[in-house]
C-alpha positions as CSV (number, residue, x, y, z in Angstrom):
1,M,0.0,0.0,0.0
2,P,1.5,3.4,-0.9
3,R,2.7,5.4,2.0
4,R,0.5,8.4,1.0
5,L,-2.6,6.3,1.2
6,L,-1.6,5.1,4.7
7,V,-1.2,8.7,5.9
8,V,-4.6,9.7,4.5
9,L,-6.3,6.6,6.2
10,A,-4.6,7.5,9.5
11,L,-5.9,11.0,9.3
12,L,-9.4,10.0,8.4
13,A,-9.8,7.3,11.1
14,P,-10.5,9.7,14.0
15,L,-13.2,11.4,11.9
16,A,-14.9,8.1,11.1
17,L,-14.9,7.1,14.8
18,A,-16.4,10.4,15.8
19,A,-19.2,10.0,13.2
20,C,-20.1,6.7,14.7
21,D,-20.3,8.1,18.3
22,A,-23.7,7.1,19.7
23,S,-23.5,9.4,22.6
24,G,-24.3,12.5,20.5
25,P,-27.6,14.3,20.5
26,D,-30.8,12.9,19.0
27,P,-31.4,13.7,15.4
28,V,-33.6,16.7,14.8
29,G,-37.0,15.4,13.5
30,I,-40.5,15.0,14.8
31,T,-40.8,11.3,15.2
32,G,-42.2,10.5,18.6
33,T,-45.0,11.1,21.0
34,W,-45.9,14.8,21.6
35,E,-48.2,16.1,24.3
36,G,-49.4,19.5,25.1
37,V,-52.4,21.8,24.7
38,I,-54.6,23.5,22.2
39,K,-55.6,27.0,23.4
40,D,-59.2,27.8,22.4
41,M,-59.2,30.8,20.1
42,N,-62.7,31.8,21.3
43,D,-62.0,31.4,25.1
44,A,-58.5,32.6,26.2
45,S,-58.9,30.6,29.5
46,A,-59.7,27.3,27.9
47,E,-57.0,24.7,27.1
48,Y,-57.6,21.2,25.7
49,P,-55.0,18.4,26.1
50,V,-53.7,17.0,22.9
51,T,-51.4,14.0,22.0
52,F,-49.7,13.4,18.7
53,R,-47.9,10.2,17.7
54,L,-45.8,11.1,14.6
55,T,-43.3,9.4,12.3
56,D,-41.3,11.4,9.9
57,T,-39.3,9.9,7.1
58,G,-37.2,12.7,5.8
59,T,-39.8,15.3,4.9
60,H,-42.9,13.1,4.9
61,V,-45.0,12.8,8.1
62,T,-47.6,10.3,9.2
63,G,-49.3,9.7,12.5
64,S,-52.4,9.9,14.7
65,G,-53.6,11.6,17.8
66,E,-56.4,12.9,19.9
67,Y,-57.6,15.9,21.9
68,T,-60.1,16.2,24.7
69,L,-62.9,18.7,24.7
70,P,-65.1,19.1,27.8
71,A,-67.8,16.7,26.4
72,E,-65.8,14.4,24.1
73,R,-62.5,13.0,23.0
74,V,-61.7,13.6,19.3
75,E,-59.4,11.3,17.4
76,F,-57.6,12.1,14.2
77,T,-55.1,10.7,11.6
78,V,-52.4,12.6,9.8
79,V,-53.4,11.9,6.1
80,N,-50.8,14.2,4.5
81,G,-47.9,15.7,6.4
82,S,-44.5,17.3,5.8
83,F,-41.6,18.5,7.9
84,F,-39.2,20.9,6.2
85,Q,-36.9,23.6,7.5
86,S,-38.3,23.3,11.1
87,T,-41.9,23.6,9.9
88,A,-44.5,20.9,10.3
89,T,-47.6,21.1,8.1
90,L,-50.1,18.4,8.8
91,E,-53.5,17.6,7.1
92,L,-55.7,15.8,9.6
93,R,-58.7,13.6,9.0
94,F,-61.3,13.3,11.8
95,A,-63.5,10.1,11.9
96,L,-66.8,11.4,13.4
97,P,-68.3,13.2,11.6
98,P,-65.8,13.0,8.7
99,F,-64.0,16.3,8.3
100,T,-60.5,17.6,7.9
101,G,-58.3,20.0,9.9
102,T,-54.7,21.3,9.8
103,V,-51.7,21.9,11.9
104,V,-49.0,24.4,11.0
105,A,-46.2,24.5,13.6
106,T,-42.6,25.4,14.0
107,L,-40.0,23.4,15.9
108,T,-38.9,26.0,18.4
109,E,-36.8,23.8,20.7
110,T,-34.9,20.6,19.9
111,D,-34.0,19.5,23.5
112,P,-36.3,17.6,24.0
113,G,-38.5,19.2,21.3
114,R,-41.3,21.7,21.2
115,L,-43.7,22.5,18.3
116,Q,-45.7,25.7,18.4
117,G,-48.3,26.9,15.9
118,T,-51.9,26.6,15.1
119,F,-54.5,23.8,15.2
120,S,-57.7,23.6,13.2
121,G,-60.1,21.0,14.5
122,R,-63.6,20.7,15.8
123,G,-65.4,22.7,18.4
124,G,-62.9,24.3,20.8
125,G,-60.1,22.5,19.0
126,N,-59.2,25.6,17.0
127,G,-56.4,27.8,18.2
128,D,-52.8,28.0,19.2
129,L,-50.9,24.7,19.6
130,D,-48.1,24.1,22.1
131,I,-46.7,20.5,22.3
132,E,-43.6,19.0,23.7
133,L,-41.8,15.8,22.7
134,V,-42.3,13.3,25.6
135,A,-40.9,10.1,23.9
136,R,-38.6,9.8,20.9
137,R,-40.3,6.5,19.9
138,V,-44.0,6.4,18.8
139,S,-46.0,4.5,21.4
């Protein structure tokens, strides 16, 4: 093996080991379980708990979730979603009665993770959204 190649390999070895270090921070993405609140846009004192279970594969996002209004629990599925340059845009499908909603939120913190934006749903489920990553894996 030529001496020059050995020198190059010796210089690159520490870089390869550093790239394999598993102790580094979690990758930035939105895969995981997120919990927080929707703040009712018609009643500043009302907040409704919400949970998202999201999976992103590059820029494509899928998932499901639910939020709880005073009289009912509302479940939804992410039917079309994207995550690009710290912005999540999700199209939601609600089962009963069938209708759609949206989420547009920005990743404002990455440790552990916080998404803030707007939520369009049913009843009081319209307003500001503030959710935090509670588990990196989807449960």
